DSSP file (Angstrom, degrees, kcal/mol; ACC not computed):
  #  RESIDUE AA STRUCTURE BP1 BP2  ACC     N-H-->O    O-->H-N    N-H-->O    O-->H-N    TCO  KAPPA ALPHA  PHI   PSI    X-CA   Y-CA   Z-CA
    1    1 A M              0   0    0      0, 0.0     2,-0.1     0, 0.0     0, 0.0   0.000 360.0 360.0 360.0 140.4    0.0    0.0    0.0
    2    2 A D     >  -     0   0    0      1,-0.1     4,-1.6     4,-0.0     3,-0.3  -0.458 360.0-103.7 -89.7 169.9    1.2    3.5   -0.8
    3    3 A L  H  > S+     0   0    0      1,-0.2     4,-2.3     2,-0.2     5,-0.2   0.792 116.8  58.1 -65.2 -32.3    1.1    6.4    1.6
    4    4 A M  H  > S+     0   0    0      2,-0.2     4,-2.3     1,-0.2    -1,-0.2   0.895 105.7  49.0 -67.6 -40.8   -1.9    8.0   -0.1
    5    5 A T  H  > S+     0   0    0     -3,-0.3     4,-2.3     2,-0.2    -2,-0.2   0.904 112.1  48.5 -66.6 -41.1   -4.1    5.0    0.4
    6    6 A I  H  X S+     0   0    0     -4,-1.6     4,-2.2     2,-0.2    -2,-0.2   0.931 112.4  48.8 -65.7 -44.4   -3.2    4.7    4.1
    7    7 A L  H  X S+     0   0    0     -4,-2.3     4,-2.1     2,-0.2    -2,-0.2   0.888 110.8  50.8 -60.8 -41.4   -3.9    8.4    4.5
    8    8 A L  H  X S+     0   0    0     -4,-2.3     4,-2.2     1,-0.2    -2,-0.2   0.907 111.4  47.6 -63.3 -43.4   -7.3    8.1    2.8
    9    9 A L  H  X S+     0   0    0     -4,-2.3     4,-2.6     2,-0.2    -2,-0.2   0.879 110.5  52.3 -66.2 -38.0   -8.3    5.2    5.0
   10   10 A A  H  X S+     0   0    0     -4,-2.2     4,-2.1     2,-0.2    -2,-0.2   0.901 111.0  46.6 -66.6 -40.6   -7.2    7.0    8.1
   11   11 A V  H  X S+     0   0    0     -4,-2.1     4,-2.2     2,-0.2    -2,-0.2   0.907 112.7  50.6 -64.8 -42.7   -9.3   10.1    7.2
   12   12 A F  H  X S+     0   0    0     -4,-2.2     4,-2.1     1,-0.2    -2,-0.2   0.921 111.0  48.0 -60.0 -46.1  -12.3    7.8    6.3
   13   13 A A  H  X S+     0   0    0     -4,-2.6     4,-2.5     1,-0.2    -1,-0.2   0.877 109.6  53.5 -65.5 -36.9  -12.0    6.1    9.7
   14   14 A F  H  X S+     0   0    0     -4,-2.1     4,-2.6     2,-0.2    -1,-0.2   0.913 108.6  49.1 -64.2 -41.7  -11.8    9.4   11.5
   15   15 A F  H  X S+     0   0    0     -4,-2.2     4,-2.2     2,-0.2    -2,-0.2   0.920 112.3  47.7 -64.2 -42.5  -15.0   10.6    9.9
   16   16 A I  H  X S+     0   0    0     -4,-2.1     4,-2.3     2,-0.2     5,-0.2   0.937 112.7  49.3 -63.6 -44.5  -16.8    7.4   10.8
   17   17 A F  H  X S+     0   0    0     -4,-2.5     4,-2.2     1,-0.2    -2,-0.2   0.924 112.5  47.1 -59.4 -46.1  -15.6    7.6   14.4
   18   18 A S  H  X S+     0   0    0     -4,-2.6     4,-2.3     1,-0.2    -1,-0.2   0.842 109.7  54.3 -68.3 -32.7  -16.6   11.3   14.7
   19   19 A M  H  X S+     0   0    0     -4,-2.2     4,-2.0    -5,-0.2    -1,-0.2   0.933 111.1  44.1 -65.2 -46.3  -20.0   10.5   13.3
   20   20 A F  H  X S+     0   0    0     -4,-2.3     4,-2.2     2,-0.2    -2,-0.2   0.884 113.2  52.3 -64.9 -38.2  -20.7    7.8   15.8
   21   21 A R  H  X S+     0   0    0     -4,-2.2     4,-2.3    -5,-0.2    -2,-0.2   0.913 109.1  49.2 -64.5 -42.7  -19.4    9.9   18.6
   22   22 A R  H  X S+     0   0    0     -4,-2.3     4,-2.2     1,-0.2    -1,-0.2   0.902 111.3  49.8 -65.0 -39.8  -21.7   12.8   17.7
   23   23 A N  H  X S+     0   0    0     -4,-2.0     4,-2.1     2,-0.2    -1,-0.2   0.899 110.4  50.6 -62.9 -40.8  -24.7   10.5   17.5
   24   24 A K  H  X S+     0   0    0     -4,-2.2     4,-2.1     2,-0.2    -2,-0.2   0.899 109.9  49.6 -65.5 -41.0  -23.8    9.1   21.0
   25   25 A K  H  X S+     0   0    0     -4,-2.3     4,-2.5     2,-0.2    -1,-0.2   0.911 110.1  51.0 -62.8 -43.1  -23.5   12.6   22.5
   26   26 A A  H  X S+     0   0    0     -4,-2.2     4,-2.3     1,-0.2    -2,-0.2   0.901 110.2  49.5 -62.8 -40.7  -26.9   13.6   21.0
   27   27 A Q  H  X S+     0   0    0     -4,-2.1     4,-2.4     2,-0.2    -1,-0.2   0.885 110.8  50.4 -65.8 -38.5  -28.5   10.4   22.5
   28   28 A Q  H  X S+     0   0    0     -4,-2.1     4,-2.4     2,-0.2    -2,-0.2   0.908 110.9  48.3 -66.7 -41.0  -27.0   11.2   25.9
   29   29 A Q  H  X S+     0   0    0     -4,-2.5     4,-2.4     2,-0.2    -2,-0.2   0.902 112.2  49.7 -64.0 -40.8  -28.3   14.8   25.8
   30   30 A Q  H  X S+     0   0    0     -4,-2.3     4,-2.6     2,-0.2    -2,-0.2   0.921 112.2  47.2 -63.3 -44.3  -31.8   13.5   24.8
   31   31 A A  H  X S+     0   0    0     -4,-2.4     4,-1.3     2,-0.2    -2,-0.2   0.892 111.8  50.6 -65.7 -39.0  -31.8   11.0   27.6
   32   32 A E  H  X S+     0   0    0     -4,-2.4     4,-0.5     2,-0.2    -2,-0.2   0.910 112.3  47.1 -63.9 -42.5  -30.6   13.6   30.1
   33   33 A M  H >< S+     0   0    0     -4,-2.4     3,-1.2     1,-0.2     4,-0.4   0.911 110.8  51.4 -66.7 -41.7  -33.3   16.0   29.0
   34   34 A Q  H >< S+     0   0    0     -4,-2.6     3,-0.8     1,-0.3    -1,-0.2   0.747  99.6  64.5 -69.8 -20.7  -36.0   13.3   29.2
   35   35 A S  H 3< S+     0   0    0     -4,-1.3    -1,-0.3     1,-0.2    -2,-0.2   0.747  96.9  57.9 -70.4 -21.1  -34.9   12.4   32.7
   36   36 A K  T << S+     0   0    0     -3,-1.2    -1,-0.2    -4,-0.5    -2,-0.2   0.623  83.1 113.8 -80.2 -15.2  -36.0   16.0   33.7
   37   37 A F    <   +     0   0    0     -3,-0.8    19,-0.0    -4,-0.4     5,-0.0  -0.308  35.1 128.3 -62.4 138.7  -39.6   15.2   32.5
   38   38 A G    >   -     0   0    0      3,-0.1     3,-1.8    17,-0.1    15,-0.3  -0.921  64.8 -62.6-177.3 161.7  -42.2   15.1   35.1
   39   39 A P  T 3  S+     0   0    0      0, 0.0    15,-0.2     0, 0.0     3,-0.1  -0.331 120.2  25.4 -58.4 134.8  -45.7   16.6   35.8
   40   40 A G  T 3  S+     0   0    0     13,-3.2     2,-0.4     1,-0.3    14,-0.1   0.368  86.4 131.9  95.2  -2.7  -45.5   20.4   36.2
   41   41 A V    <   -     0   0    0     -3,-1.8    12,-2.4    12,-0.2     2,-0.4  -0.690  56.0-129.2 -86.6 132.8  -42.3   20.9   34.1
   42   42 A E  E     +A   52   0A   0     42,-0.4    42,-2.2    -2,-0.4     2,-0.3  -0.675  39.1 169.9 -80.0 129.2  -42.5   23.7   31.4
   43   43 A V  E     -AB  51  83A   0      8,-3.0     8,-2.3    -2,-0.4     2,-0.4  -0.891  30.1-137.4-137.7 166.6  -41.4   22.4   28.0
   44   44 A M  E     -AB  50  82A   0     38,-2.6    37,-1.7    -2,-0.3    38,-1.6  -0.984  20.9-138.8-124.3 139.4  -41.3   23.4   24.3
   45   45 A T  E >   - B   0  80A   0      4,-2.5     3,-1.8    -2,-0.4    35,-0.3  -0.438  29.7-104.4 -89.7 168.2  -42.1   21.0   21.5
   46   46 A S  T 3  S+     0   0    0     33,-3.0    34,-0.1     1,-0.3    -1,-0.1   0.700 121.4  54.1 -66.2 -18.2  -40.3   20.7   18.2
   47   47 A F  T 3  S-     0   0    0     32,-0.2    -1,-0.3     2,-0.1    33,-0.1   0.181 124.8 -98.3-103.5  16.6  -43.0   22.6   16.4
   48   48 A G  S <  S+     0   0    0     -3,-1.8     2,-0.4     1,-0.3    -2,-0.1   0.533  72.7 141.4  91.2   7.8  -42.9   25.6   18.8
   49   49 A L        -     0   0    0      2,-0.0    -4,-2.5     0, 0.0     2,-0.4  -0.711  36.0-153.3 -86.3 133.9  -45.7   24.9   21.3
   50   50 A Y  E     +A   44   0A   0     -2,-0.4     2,-0.3    -6,-0.2    -6,-0.2  -0.845  31.4 137.3-102.4 141.1  -45.0   25.8   24.9
   51   51 A G  E     -A   43   0A   0     -8,-2.3    -8,-3.0    -2,-0.4     2,-0.4  -0.976  49.3-100.1-167.8 178.6  -46.8   24.0   27.7
   52   52 A R  E     -AC  42  66A   0     14,-1.9    14,-3.1    -2,-0.3     2,-0.2  -0.939  40.7-113.0-115.3 134.1  -46.7   22.3   31.0
   53   53 A I  E     + C   0  65A   0    -12,-2.4   -13,-3.2    -2,-0.4    12,-0.2  -0.490  37.5 169.5 -69.9 129.7  -46.5   18.5   31.3
   54   54 A V  E     +     0   0A   0     10,-3.4     2,-0.3     1,-0.4    -1,-0.2   0.779  65.0   3.9-104.0 -43.6  -49.6   17.0   32.9
   55   55 A E  E     - C   0  64A   0      9,-1.3     9,-2.9   -17,-0.1     2,-0.5  -0.997  56.3-152.9-148.6 145.1  -49.2   13.3   32.3
   56   56 A I  E     - C   0  63A   0     -2,-0.3     2,-0.7     7,-0.2     7,-0.2  -0.984   3.4-165.0-122.7 125.4  -46.5   11.0   30.9
   57   57 A D  E  >> - C   0  62A   0      5,-3.3     5,-2.1    -2,-0.5     4,-0.7  -0.889   7.4-180.0-110.0 100.0  -47.4    7.6   29.3
   58   58 A D  T  45S+     0   0    0     -2,-0.7     3,-0.2     1,-0.2    -1,-0.2   0.812  76.9  61.7 -69.0 -31.0  -44.2    5.6   29.0
   59   59 A A  T  45S+     0   0    0      1,-0.2    -1,-0.2     2,-0.1    -2,-0.0   0.889 119.2  25.2 -64.8 -38.7  -45.9    2.6   27.5
   60   60 A E  T  45S-     0   0    0     -3,-0.2    -1,-0.2     2,-0.1    -2,-0.2   0.351 105.5-119.8-108.0   4.9  -47.0    4.5   24.4
   61   61 A N  T  <5 +     0   0    0     -4,-0.7    16,-2.5     1,-0.2     2,-0.3   0.910  65.7 140.5  57.1  46.2  -44.3    7.3   24.5
   62   62 A K  E   < -CD  57  76A   0     -5,-2.1    -5,-3.3    14,-0.3     2,-0.4  -0.916  36.8-163.5-121.6 148.3  -47.0   10.1   24.8
   63   63 A I  E     -CD  56  75A   0     12,-2.8    12,-2.7    -2,-0.3     2,-0.6  -0.997  13.3-143.4-128.1 133.5  -47.0   13.2   26.9
   64   64 A V  E     -CD  55  74A   0     -9,-2.9   -10,-3.4    -2,-0.4    -9,-1.3  -0.874  22.1-164.7 -96.4 122.6  -50.1   15.3   27.7
   65   65 A L  E     -CD  53  73A   0      8,-3.6     8,-2.6    -2,-0.6     2,-0.8  -0.877  18.2-141.2-108.9 138.9  -49.3   19.0   27.7
   66   66 A E  E     +CD  52  72A   0    -14,-3.1   -14,-1.9    -2,-0.4     6,-0.2  -0.888  20.6 179.9 -94.1 108.4  -51.4   21.8   29.1
   67   67 A L  E    S-     0   0A   0      4,-2.4    -1,-0.2    -2,-0.8     5,-0.1   0.898  71.0 -15.7 -76.5 -42.6  -51.0   24.6   26.6
   68   68 A S  E >  S- D   0  71A   0      3,-1.1     3,-2.9    -3,-0.1    -1,-0.3  -0.933 103.7 -56.3-151.1 166.4  -53.3   27.0   28.5
   69   69 A P  T 3  S+     0   0    0      0, 0.0     3,-0.1     0, 0.0    -3,-0.0  -0.264 128.4   4.7 -54.0 118.7  -55.8   26.4   31.3
   70   70 A G  T 3  S+     0   0    0      1,-0.1     2,-0.6    -2,-0.1    -4,-0.0   0.318 107.5 103.5  89.7  -8.0  -58.3   23.8   30.0
   71   71 A N  E <   +D   68   0A   0     -3,-2.9    -4,-2.4     2,-0.0    -3,-1.1  -0.926  46.7 176.9-113.2 112.8  -56.4   23.2   26.7
   72   72 A N  E     -D   66   0A   0     -2,-0.6     2,-0.4    -6,-0.2    -6,-0.2  -0.836  10.2-167.8-113.9 151.2  -54.5   19.9   26.6
   73   73 A A  E     -D   65   0A   0     -8,-2.6    -8,-3.6    -2,-0.3     2,-0.6  -0.999  14.0-142.8-136.1 138.1  -52.5   18.4   23.7
   74   74 A T  E     +D   64   0A   0     -2,-0.4     2,-0.3   -10,-0.2   -10,-0.2  -0.910  29.0 172.0-103.7 125.4  -51.1   14.9   23.4
   75   75 A V  E     -D   63   0A   0    -12,-2.7   -12,-2.8    -2,-0.6     2,-0.1  -0.869  38.3 -94.1-128.5 159.7  -47.7   14.7   21.7
   76   76 A H  E >>  -D   62   0A   0     -2,-0.3     3,-1.5   -14,-0.2     4,-0.5  -0.448  38.1-118.0 -69.4 148.5  -45.1   12.1   21.1
   77   77 A R  G >4 S+     0   0    0    -16,-2.5     3,-1.1     1,-0.3    -1,-0.1   0.852 113.6  55.2 -58.6 -37.6  -42.4   12.0   23.7
   78   78 A Q  G 34 S+     0   0    0    -17,-0.3    -1,-0.3     1,-0.2   -16,-0.1   0.653  93.3  70.9 -74.4 -13.1  -39.7   12.8   21.1
   79   79 A A  G <4 S+     0   0    0     -3,-1.5   -33,-3.0   -34,-0.1     2,-0.8   0.719  78.9  85.9 -73.1 -20.2  -41.6   16.0   20.0
   80   80 A V  E <<  +B   45   0A   0     -3,-1.1   -35,-0.3    -4,-0.5     3,-0.1  -0.733  53.3 163.9 -82.7 112.9  -40.7   17.6   23.3
   81   81 A T  E     +     0   0A   0    -37,-1.7     2,-0.3    -2,-0.8   -36,-0.2   0.533  51.9  37.2-112.1  -7.8  -37.2   19.1   22.5
   82   82 A K  E     -B   44   0A   0    -38,-1.6   -38,-2.6   -49,-0.0     2,-0.6  -0.981  58.9-142.7-151.8 133.8  -36.5   21.6   25.2
   83   83 A V  E     -B   43   0A   0     -2,-0.3     2,-0.6   -40,-0.2   -40,-0.3  -0.865  30.6-135.7 -91.1 123.5  -37.1   22.0   29.0
   84   84 A V        -     0   0    0    -42,-2.2   -42,-0.4    -2,-0.6    -2,-0.0  -0.708  15.3-153.4 -86.9 119.4  -37.9   25.7   29.6
   85   85 A E        -     0   0    0     -2,-0.6     2,-0.1   -44,-0.1     3,-0.1  -0.733  25.5-108.1 -89.5 139.1  -36.1   27.0   32.6
   86   86 A P        -     0   0    0      0, 0.0     2,-0.3     0, 0.0    -1,-0.1  -0.427  40.1-105.5 -64.6 141.4  -37.7   30.0   34.5
   87   87 A A        -     0   0    0     -2,-0.1     2,-0.4     1,-0.1    -3,-0.0  -0.511  32.3-135.8 -71.2 128.8  -35.8   33.2   33.9
   88   88 A A        -     0   0    0     -2,-0.3     2,-0.5    -3,-0.1    -1,-0.1  -0.716  13.3-131.1 -88.2 136.2  -33.8   34.2   36.9
   89   89 A V        -     0   0    0     -2,-0.4     6,-0.1     2,-0.0    -1,-0.0  -0.752  20.7-128.4 -88.8 129.0  -33.9   37.9   37.9
   90   90 A E    >   -     0   0    0     -2,-0.5     3,-0.7     1,-0.1    -1,-0.0  -0.452  16.9-122.3 -72.1 148.3  -30.5   39.4   38.6
   91   91 A P  T 3  S+     0   0    0      0, 0.0    -1,-0.1     0, 0.0    -2,-0.0   0.856 111.7  43.5 -62.4 -34.3  -30.2   41.3   41.9
   92   92 A G  T 3  S+     0   0    0      2,-0.1    -2,-0.0     0, 0.0    -3,-0.0   0.584  93.4 101.6 -87.6  -9.6  -29.2   44.6   40.2
   93   93 A A  S <  S-     0   0    0     -3,-0.7     2,-0.1     1,-0.1    -4,-0.0  -0.453  80.5-107.1 -75.7 146.6  -31.9   44.4   37.5
   94   94 A P        -     0   0    0      0, 0.0    -4,-0.1     0, 0.0    -1,-0.1  -0.395  38.7-104.7 -68.6 149.6  -35.0   46.4   37.9
   95   95 A A     >  -     0   0    0      1,-0.1     4,-1.9    -2,-0.1     3,-0.4  -0.248  31.5-105.1 -69.0 163.9  -38.2   44.6   38.8
   96   96 A A  H  > S+     0   0    0      1,-0.2     4,-1.4     2,-0.2     5,-0.1   0.849 121.3  53.4 -61.1 -36.1  -40.9   44.0   36.1
   97   97 A E  H  > S+     0   0    0      1,-0.2     4,-0.6     2,-0.2    -1,-0.2   0.840 107.9  51.2 -69.8 -31.8  -43.1   46.7   37.5
   98   98 A D  H >4 S+     0   0    0     -3,-0.4     3,-0.7     1,-0.2    -2,-0.2   0.893 109.4  50.1 -69.7 -38.2  -40.3   49.2   37.4
   99   99 A A  H 3< S+     0   0    0     -4,-1.9    -2,-0.2     1,-0.2    -1,-0.2   0.798 107.6  54.6 -69.7 -27.1  -39.6   48.3   33.7
  100  100 A A  H 3< S+     0   0    0     -4,-1.4    -1,-0.2    -5,-0.2    -2,-0.2   0.632  83.4 107.2 -81.9 -13.0  -43.3   48.8   32.9
  101  101 A A  S << S-     0   0    0     -3,-0.7     2,-0.1    -4,-0.6    -3,-0.0  -0.415  80.5-108.2 -65.7 136.6  -43.4   52.3   34.3
  102  102 A P        -     0   0    0      0, 0.0     2,-0.1     0, 0.0    -1,-0.1  -0.392  31.6-118.5 -68.1 143.2  -43.7   55.0   31.6
  103  103 A A        -     0   0    0      1,-0.1     2,-0.2    -2,-0.1    -3,-0.0  -0.489  34.4 -98.4 -77.7 151.0  -40.6   57.0   31.0
  104  104 A E        -     0   0    0     -2,-0.1    -1,-0.1     1,-0.1    26,-0.0  -0.471  38.5-116.8 -70.8 139.5  -40.8   60.8   31.6
  105  105 A A        -     0   0    0     -2,-0.2    -1,-0.1     1,-0.1     3,-0.1  -0.543  31.0-114.4 -74.4 139.2  -41.3   62.8   28.5
  106  106 A P        -     0   0    0      0, 0.0     2,-0.2     0, 0.0    -1,-0.1  -0.364  38.4 -92.0 -70.4 154.7  -38.5   65.2   27.6
  107  107 A E        -     0   0    0      1,-0.1     2,-1.2    -2,-0.0     5,-0.1  -0.493  35.5-135.6 -67.0 131.0  -39.2   68.9   27.7
  108  108 A A        +     0   0    0     -2,-0.2    -1,-0.1     4,-0.1    -3,-0.0  -0.731  37.1 168.1 -93.1  92.4  -40.2   70.1   24.3
  109  109 A G    >>> -     0   0    0     -2,-1.2     4,-2.7     1,-0.0     3,-0.7  -0.319  54.4 -88.4 -93.1-179.7  -38.3   73.3   23.8
  110  110 A P  H 3>5S+     0   0    0      0, 0.0     4,-1.2     0, 0.0    -1,-0.0   0.813 127.0  57.1 -61.5 -30.2  -37.8   75.2   20.6
  111  111 A S  H 345S+     0   0    0      2,-0.2    -3,-0.1     1,-0.1     0, 0.0   0.823 114.0  38.8 -72.8 -28.1  -34.8   73.1   19.6
  112  112 A V  H <45S+     0   0    0     -3,-0.7    -1,-0.1    -5,-0.1    -4,-0.1   0.923 130.1  24.8 -85.1 -49.3  -36.8   69.9   19.9
  113  113 A S  H  <5S-     0   0    0     -4,-2.7     3,-0.3     1,-0.1     7,-0.3   0.817  91.1-162.2 -90.9 -29.7  -40.1   70.8   18.4
  114  114 A G    ><< -     0   0    0     -4,-1.2     3,-1.0    -5,-0.6    -3,-0.1  -0.069  44.8 -58.8  73.6 177.9  -39.1   73.7   16.2
  115  115 A P  T 3  S+     0   0    0      0, 0.0    -1,-0.2     0, 0.0    10,-0.1   0.675 131.6  53.7 -72.7 -16.6  -41.5   76.4   14.8
  116  116 A S  T 3 >S-     0   0    0      1,-0.4     7,-0.9    -3,-0.3     6,-0.8   0.052 117.2 -86.9-111.6  28.9  -43.6   73.9   12.9
  117  117 A G  T X 5 -     0   0    0     -3,-1.0     3,-0.6     3,-0.2    -1,-0.4  -0.204  57.4 -58.5  95.6 174.4  -44.6   71.5   15.7
  118  118 A P  T 3 5S+     0   0    0      0, 0.0    -1,-0.2     0, 0.0    -4,-0.0   0.768 135.1  37.1 -68.6 -25.6  -42.9   68.4   17.2
  119  119 A L  T 3 5S-     0   0    0     -3,-0.2    -2,-0.1     4,-0.2    -5,-0.1   0.471 106.2-119.4-104.2  -3.7  -42.9   66.4   13.9
  120  120 A G  T < 5 +     0   0    0     -3,-0.6    -3,-0.2    -7,-0.3    -6,-0.0   0.879  67.6 138.3  69.0  37.2  -42.1   69.3   11.6
  121  121 A L  S   <S-     0   0    0     -5,-0.7    -4,-0.1     2,-0.3    -1,-0.1   0.283  77.9-101.7 -98.7  10.4  -45.4   68.9    9.6
  122  122 A G  S    S+     0   0    0     -6,-0.8    -5,-0.2     1,-0.3    -6,-0.0   0.541  89.7 113.4  84.4   4.5  -46.1   72.6    9.4
  123  123 A K  S    S-     0   0    0     -7,-0.9    -1,-0.3     3,-0.0    -2,-0.3  -0.897  71.6-111.4-110.1 140.0  -48.7   72.5   12.2
  124  124 A P        -     0   0    0      0, 0.0     2,-0.3     0, 0.0    -8,-0.1  -0.365  37.4-102.8 -68.8 148.7  -48.2   74.2   15.5
  125  125 A A        -     0   0    0    -10,-0.1     2,-0.3    -2,-0.0    -8,-0.1  -0.554  34.8-135.8 -72.8 130.7  -47.7   72.1   18.5
  126  126 A A        -     0   0    0     -2,-0.3     2,-1.5     1,-0.1     3,-0.2  -0.626  16.4-119.2 -85.3 146.0  -50.9   71.8   20.7
  127  127 A D        +     0   0    0     -2,-0.3     3,-0.1     1,-0.2    -1,-0.1  -0.670  52.2 153.2 -83.9  85.9  -50.6   72.2   24.4
  128  128 A A        -     0   0    0     -2,-1.5    -1,-0.2     1,-0.3     2,-0.1   0.516  45.9-128.9 -95.7  -7.7  -52.0   68.7   25.3
  129  129 A G        -     0   0    0     -3,-0.2    -1,-0.3     4,-0.1    -3,-0.0  -0.291  44.2 -39.0  87.3-178.2  -50.2   68.3   28.6
  130  130 A T     >  -     0   0    0      1,-0.1     4,-2.2    -3,-0.1     3,-0.3  -0.380  58.5-107.7 -79.7 162.0  -48.1   65.3   29.7
  131  131 A P  H  > S+     0   0    0      0, 0.0     4,-2.0     0, 0.0     5,-0.1   0.834 121.3  56.1 -59.5 -31.2  -49.1   61.7   28.9
  132  132 A Q  H  > S+     0   0    0      2,-0.2     4,-1.2     1,-0.2     5,-0.1   0.903 107.6  48.0 -68.3 -37.9  -50.1   61.2   32.5
  133  133 A E  H  > S+     0   0    0     -3,-0.3     4,-0.5     1,-0.2     3,-0.2   0.895 111.7  50.4 -67.5 -38.8  -52.5   64.2   32.4
  134  134 A Q  H >< S+     0   0    0     -4,-2.2     3,-0.7     1,-0.2    -2,-0.2   0.874 107.9  53.2 -66.5 -35.8  -54.0   62.9   29.1
  135  135 A A  H 3< S+     0   0    0     -4,-2.0    -1,-0.2     1,-0.2    -2,-0.2   0.775 109.3  49.0 -70.0 -25.8  -54.5   59.5   30.7
  136  136 A S  H 3< S+     0   0    0     -4,-1.2    -1,-0.2    -3,-0.2    -2,-0.2   0.492  88.7 104.1 -92.6  -2.4  -56.4   60.9   33.6
  137  137 A E  S << S-     0   0    0     -3,-0.7    -3,-0.0    -4,-0.5    -4,-0.0  -0.474  72.8-115.8 -81.0 152.1  -58.8   63.1   31.6
  138  138 A T     >  -     0   0    0     -2,-0.1     4,-2.3     1,-0.1     5,-0.2  -0.337  28.7-105.7 -78.7 163.6  -62.4   62.1   31.1
  139  139 A P  H  > S+     0   0    0      0, 0.0     4,-2.3     0, 0.0     5,-0.2   0.870 122.2  53.9 -59.3 -34.7  -63.8   61.3   27.6
  140  140 A E  H  > S+     0   0    0      1,-0.2     4,-2.2     2,-0.2     5,-0.2   0.914 108.8  48.6 -65.5 -41.1  -65.6   64.6   27.6
  141  141 A E  H  > S+     0   0    0      2,-0.2     4,-2.7     1,-0.2    -1,-0.2   0.886 109.6  53.2 -65.3 -38.1  -62.4   66.5   28.3
  142  142 A T  H  X S+     0   0    0     -4,-2.3     4,-2.7     2,-0.2    -2,-0.2   0.939 109.7  47.2 -61.7 -47.4  -60.6   64.5   25.6
  143  143 A L  H  X S+     0   0    0     -4,-2.3     4,-2.4     1,-0.2    -2,-0.2   0.900 112.7  49.4 -61.2 -41.3  -63.3   65.5   23.0
  144  144 A K  H  X S+     0   0    0     -4,-2.2     4,-2.0     2,-0.2    -1,-0.2   0.924 112.3  48.0 -63.7 -44.2  -63.1   69.1   24.1
  145  145 A R  H  X S+     0   0    0     -4,-2.7     4,-2.0     1,-0.2    -2,-0.2   0.922 113.4  47.6 -63.5 -44.3  -59.3   69.1   23.8
  146  146 A L  H  X S+     0   0    0     -4,-2.7     4,-2.1     2,-0.2    -1,-0.2   0.874 110.2  51.5 -68.1 -36.8  -59.4   67.5   20.4
  147  147 A D  H  X S+     0   0    0     -4,-2.4     4,-1.9     1,-0.2    -1,-0.2   0.893 109.6  51.2 -64.3 -39.1  -62.0   69.9   19.1
  148  148 A G  H  X S+     0   0    0     -4,-2.0     4,-2.0     1,-0.2    -2,-0.2   0.880 108.3  51.2 -63.9 -38.9  -59.9   72.8   20.3
  149  149 A E  H  X S+     0   0    0     -4,-2.0     4,-1.6     2,-0.2    -2,-0.2   0.887 108.0  52.7 -66.8 -38.9  -56.8   71.3   18.5
  150  150 A D  H  X S+     0   0    0     -4,-2.1     4,-0.8     1,-0.2    -2,-0.2   0.910 110.3  47.5 -61.0 -42.7  -58.9   71.1   15.2
  151  151 A K  H  < S+     0   0    0     -4,-1.9     3,-0.4     1,-0.2    -1,-0.2   0.861 110.2  52.7 -68.3 -35.8  -59.9   74.7   15.5
  152  152 A N  H  < S+     0   0    0     -4,-2.0    -1,-0.2     1,-0.2    -2,-0.2   0.817 106.1  54.2 -69.4 -28.6  -56.3   75.8   16.2
  153  153 A Q  H  <        0   0    0     -4,-1.6    -1,-0.2     1,-0.2    -2,-0.2   0.710 360.0 360.0 -78.8 -19.3  -55.1   74.0   13.1
  154  154 A K     <        0   0    0     -4,-0.8    -1,-0.2    -3,-0.4    -2,-0.2   0.483 360.0 360.0 -86.0 360.0  -57.5   75.7   10.7
């Protein structure tokens, strides 16, 4: 045998070895993930449905998922591809209620709004107040304010 044939066989053997090794690792990861399965675990299926495991039937390889309250779906055990871990909140990160709070509106000075209104559409900026003031006004006040804006634009 010449050197080229030996080298070709060695490369071929390496590819076969790596292929079997990759398949073995994938099977181990699948088995490890399926060992986490149990009632109450949040999972995602291969087709993108998120749900909570309600029941596992090992004899028929089926899992019953609760997609939303009162809506169940039965899927094959291999269709469940990911266990969804709850997101951990970092100690320095703001709480969800802080993130949902509206940001303060910047002061609209002449450099921001310019002579033709905040969007530069040739219409003067109406004094509508802050977003918090607008949210607290009654429907009658809103109609009155909008009617006043229409008259100012004409």
